[in-house]
Each structure stands twice: as structure tokens, then as C-alpha cells.
C-alpha positions, 0 to 999 in steps of 0.5 A: 500499499502506498502512503502519504502525508495527508491521507490515509493509504490507499488500498491494493486492489487485490486486496479486497475479498469479493463478496458472496452474494446473498441467497436471497441476492442470487434468488433475485436476480434468478426471478430479474433474468427470468423475467418472473417477477415482473410476472409476479409483480403482475399479479400482486398488482391484480390481486391487490385490485382484486380484493379492494386493498388498491382502493383502501389504500386510496381513501386513506392516502385522500383522508390523511392529504384533507386532514393535513391540509392538501399543500402540506403533505408529500409523496415521503409524508404520505409513504411514512404513514401508509407503508406499514398499514398498508403491509399489514393489511396484504390478505394472507390469500395473496401473501401464500399465492405469492408464495407459493409461486416463487416456491414454483419458481427456485424448485423448476430453478433448481436452485 
């Protein structure tokens, strides 16, 4: 390594070990490469609309904006307030269907 009076030594490229991707990262890459992630996202959107979840979230956003004043609400505010409620209110049947589809993909991909 080289050093200097004014800055710390610069590490050589060979000194840093390559970080191994986690299982979650590998699965995510496989889902993206195969196009399955986009299919799962479409399925999720469809199921959430069918069960009324999307309308429920829209109503929550509107009521929050009315309460705070339309000009005093940012998208970040809405995300911060609505996200926990949204995640908690996703129906178990939708979660189970997505999980089953992911498991089927992993079995077929032999991961």
C-alpha cells in the first residue's frame, strides 16, 4: 500500500476479498433474469386490486391529505404513514399465492 502525509494509504485492489452474493440476492437476480419477477409483480397488482386493497390505500391517502391539508403533504409523508398500514393489510391469501409461486419457481430453477 502506498501512503502519504496528507491521506491514508490506498488499499490495493487485490487486498479486498470479493463479497459473495447472499441467497436472497441470487434469487432476486434469477427472478429478474427469467422475467418471473415482472410476472409476480403483475399478479400482485391484479390480486390487490381484486380484493379492494388498492382502493383502501387510496382512501387512506386521501383522508390523510385532507386532514393535513392538501398543500402540506408530500409523497414522502404519505409513504411514511401509509406503508406500515398497507403492508399489514395485504390479505393472507395474496401472500400465500405469491409465496407458492416463488417456491414453484425456485423448484423449477433448481436453486
